[in-house]
C-alpha positions in Angstrom: 22.3 -5.4 7.1 21.0 -3.4 4.1 17.5 -2.0 4.4 14.7 -4.1 2.9 14.0 -3.9 -0.8 10.7 -3.4 -2.6 10.2 -4.1 -6.4 7.4 -2.2 -8.0 6.2 -2.2 -11.6 4.2 0.7 -13.1 6.1 3.0 -10.9 6.3 6.1 -13.0 2.9 7.5 -11.9 -0.4 6.9 -10.0 -0.6 4.0 -7.5 2.9 2.7 -8.4 4.6 6.0 -7.6 2.5 6.6 -4.5 3.5 3.1 -3.2 7.2 3.8 -4.0 7.0 7.1 -2.0 5.3 5.3 1.0 8.0 2.5 1.1 10.7 5.1 0.7 9.4 6.9 3.8 9.4 3.5 5.6 13.1 3.1 5.0 13.0 0.6 2.1 15.3 0.6 -0.9 13.4 0.8 -4.2 13.6 -1.2 -7.5 11.2 0.7 -9.7 10.1 -0.5 -13.2 8.2 1.3 -16.0 8.3 1.3 -19.8 10.7 4.3 -19.6 13.2 4.6 -16.7 13.9 8.3 -17.2 10.8 9.6 -15.3 11.5 7.2 -12.4 15.1 8.3 -12.2 14.1 12.0 -12.3 11.6 11.3 -9.4 14.3 9.5 -7.4 16.8 12.3 -8.0 14.2 14.8 -6.7 13.7 13.1 -3.3 14.7 14.8 -0.1 16.7 13.4 1.5 18.3 11.7 -1.5 17.0 8.1 -2.1 20.0 5.8 -1.6 20.3 2.2 -2.7 17.5 2.7 -5.2 17.4 1.9 -8.9 15.2 2.6 -12.0 14.6 -0.1 -14.6 12.9 0.0 -18.1 10.7 -2.8 -19.2 7.2 -3.4 -20.6 5.7 -6.1 -18.4 4.1 -7.6 -21.6 7.7 -8.5 -22.7 8.4 -11.5 -20.5 12.0 -11.8 -21.6 12.8 -8.1 -21.0 11.1 -8.2 -17.6 13.1 -11.3 -16.7 16.3 -9.5 -17.6 15.3 -6.6 -15.4 14.5 -9.0 -12.5 17.9 -10.7 -12.8 19.6 -7.3 -12.9 17.8 -6.4 -9.7 18.7 -9.6 -8.0 22.4 -9.2 -8.9 22.6 -5.5 -8.1 20.2 -5.1 -5.1 19.5 -8.6 -3.8 16.2 -10.5 -3.2 13.3 -8.1 -2.6 11.3 -8.4 0.6 8.2 -7.3 -1.4 7.3 -7.5 -5.1 4.4 -5.4 -6.2 2.8 -6.2 -9.6 1.1 -2.9 -10.1 1.5 -2.1 -13.8 -1.8 -2.1 -15.5 -3.9 -0.4 -18.3 -7.6 0.3 -18.6 -9.4 0.9 -21.9 -13.0 0.5 -22.9 -13.9 -1.9 -25.7 -16.8 -2.8 -27.9 -16.8 -6.5 -28.7 -18.6 -5.9 -32.1 -15.5 -3.9 -33.3 -12.8 -6.2 -34.6 -10.0 -3.7 -33.8 -11.0 -3.7 -30.1 -9.9 -7.3 -29.8 -6.4 -6.0 -30.0 -7.1 -3.7 -27.1 -8.4 -6.7 -25.1 -5.2 -8.7 -26.0 -3.0 -5.8 -24.8 -5.0 -5.4 -21.6 -4.9 -9.1 -20.7 -1.2 -9.3 -21.5 -0.4 -6.3 -19.3 -2.8 -6.9 -16.4 -2.5 -10.8 -16.1 0.5 -12.1 -18.0 2.5 -9.1 -16.8 1.6 -9.9 -13.2 2.7 -13.5 -13.5 5.9 -12.4 -15.3 6.7 -9.9 -12.5 6.4 -12.6 -9.8 8.1 -15.5 -11.6 11.8 -14.6 -11.3 11.5 -13.9 -7.5 9.5 -17.0 -6.4 12.5 -19.4 -6.2 14.8 -17.0 -4.4 12.1 -16.1 -1.9 11.3 -19.7 -1.3 15.0 -20.4 -0.7 15.1 -17.6 1.8 11.8 -18.7 3.4 10.1 -15.2 3.3 8.7 -12.6 1.0 5.5 -11.0 -0.2 4.1 -11.0 -3.7 1.5 -8.3 -4.1 -1.0 -8.2 -6.9 -2.9 -5.0 -7.6 -6.3 -6.0 -8.9 -9.5 -3.9 -8.9 -13.1 -4.0 -7.8 -13.9 -4.0 -11.5 -12.9 -7.7 -11.3 -15.8 -8.6 -9.1 -18.6 -8.0 -11.7 -18.5 -7.3 -15.4 -19.4 -3.7 -16.4 -20.8 -2.8 -19.8 -18.0 -1.5 -22.1 -15.3 -2.7 -19.7 -15.0 -6.3 -20.9 -11.2 -6.2 -21.3 -10.5 -4.5 -18.0 -13.0 -6.4 -15.9 -12.0 -9.8 -17.2 -8.3 -9.0 -16.7 -8.8 -7.9 -13.1 -11.0 -10.9 -12.4 -8.3 -13.1 -13.7 -5.7 -11.3 -11.6 -7.7 -12.0 -8.5 -8.1 -15.7 -9.2 -4.5 -16.0 -10.3 -3.3 -14.6 -7.0 -5.6 -16.9 -5.2 -4.1 -19.9 -7.0 -0.6 -18.7 -6.4 -1.3 -18.3 -2.7 -2.3 -21.9 -2.5 0.8 -23.0 -4.3 3.1 -21.1 -1.9 1.3 -22.1 1.3 3.9 -23.2 3.9 6.9 -21.7 2.0 7.0 -18.5 4.0 6.2 -16.5 0.9 2.9 -14.7 1.2 0.6 -13.6 -1.6 -1.4 -10.4 -1.0 -4.3 -9.4 -3.3 -5.1 -5.7 -3.1 -8.4 -4.6 -4.7 -8.6 -0.8 -5.2 -11.8 1.0 -5.7 -11.7 4.3 -7.5 -8.3 5.9 -6.9 -7.5 9.4 -8.3 -4.8 8.6 -10.9 -4.2 9.4 -14.6 -6.1 6.2 -15.4 -9.3 7.2 -13.6 -9.2 10.9 -14.5 -10.4 10.1 -18.0 -13.5 8.3 -16.7 -16.8 9.9 -17.7 -19.0 8.5 -15.0 -19.4 9.0 -11.2 -16.8 7.3 -9.0 -18.1 6.7 -5.5 -15.6 6.8 -2.6 -12.9 8.3 -4.8 -9.6 8.1 -2.8 -6.2 9.8 -3.4 -3.3 7.7 -4.5 -1.4 8.7 -1.3 -4.2 7.6 1.0 -4.5 4.3 -0.9 -0.7 3.8 -0.5 -0.9 4.3 3.2 -3.6 1.7 3.7 -2.0 -0.7 1.2 1.3 -0.5 3.0 -0.3 -1.5 6.3 -2.2 -4.4 4.6 1.0 -5.7 2.8 3.1 -5.5 5.9 0.4 -7.3 7.9 0.5 -10.0 5.2 -3.3 -10.0 4.6 -4.4 -12.4 1.8 -7.1 -10.1 0.3 -8.2 -6.5 1.0 -10.5 -4.0 -0.8 -9.4 -0.4 -0.4 -11.4 1.6 0.6 -13.5 -0.7 2.7 -16.7 1.0 1.6 -16.1 -0.3 -2.0 -15.8 -3.7 -0.5 -19.3 -3.5 0.9 -20.6 -2.1 -2.4 -18.9 -4.8 -4.4 -20.4 -7.6 -2.2 -23.8 -6.0 -2.7 -23.4 -5.9 -6.5 -22.2 -9.5 -6.4 -25.3 -10.6 -4.6 -27.8 -8.8 -6.9 -29.8 -11.0 -9.3 -28.7 -10.5 -12.9 -31.9 -8.7 -14.0 -31.5 -6.2 -11.2 -27.8 -5.7 -11.8 -28.4 -5.2 -15.6 -31.2 -2.7 -15.0 -29.1 -0.6 -12.6 -26.2 -0.4 -15.1 -28.5 0.3 -18.1 -27.5 3.6 -19.7 -24.4 4.0 -17.6 -21.6 5.9 -19.5 -18.9 3.5 -20.7 -15.2 3.8 -20.5 -13.6 5.5 -23.5 -12.3 3.1 -26.2 -8.8 3.4 -27.5 -9.8 5.6 -30.5 -12.1 8.0 -28.5 
């Protein structure tokens, strides 16, 4: 029997690459996707011992057709994955009064929401037929409450959380589990550009270790680290005037032209 396969988007850096490394250590074969396959292949070639049975694919998750072609190539070459992780995501600030920022919002929603659904879609029927599998959506605590200047990112991650919840209900009883992971602040190229404090900042490697355990356990929803889960619940419970006052004057995420 071949070793199990994990399919990961956004695998060229950050959380995606850390998850790939964690699954490789666990003996999984890898199907790794990014907009450019060369960095992934270079990373695979640098592994010691050599990563066998692994493949690098190139696709932008916003391109539903291209991602579908990659998924079919994976199914034909490597088989049905045990786990599919929709990790690809972007984060950019926006100002709703600026017309050009609506395009940034479109790109964010297409990547973080449509891209997640397009990642899962080709694998649902094969997993149902087999009667097992895990579909893992990487969301964010930013999806729990809206933050000023983060309208595109927060709304996309909120949509990702509710999308995974809907999909979980659809697949109930099929043997296919849907896992929603909600990272707090993880030290990646995405967060290194932030100009505000990031409580409970965690390395990508530590996140991957905890995520791996949650995924293998088949949990439906988990915030990592747990401290951010408590903070998010507190923020959710605050009355709007109190929440707005706390965030007044907080530095905003950089816009695409900053």
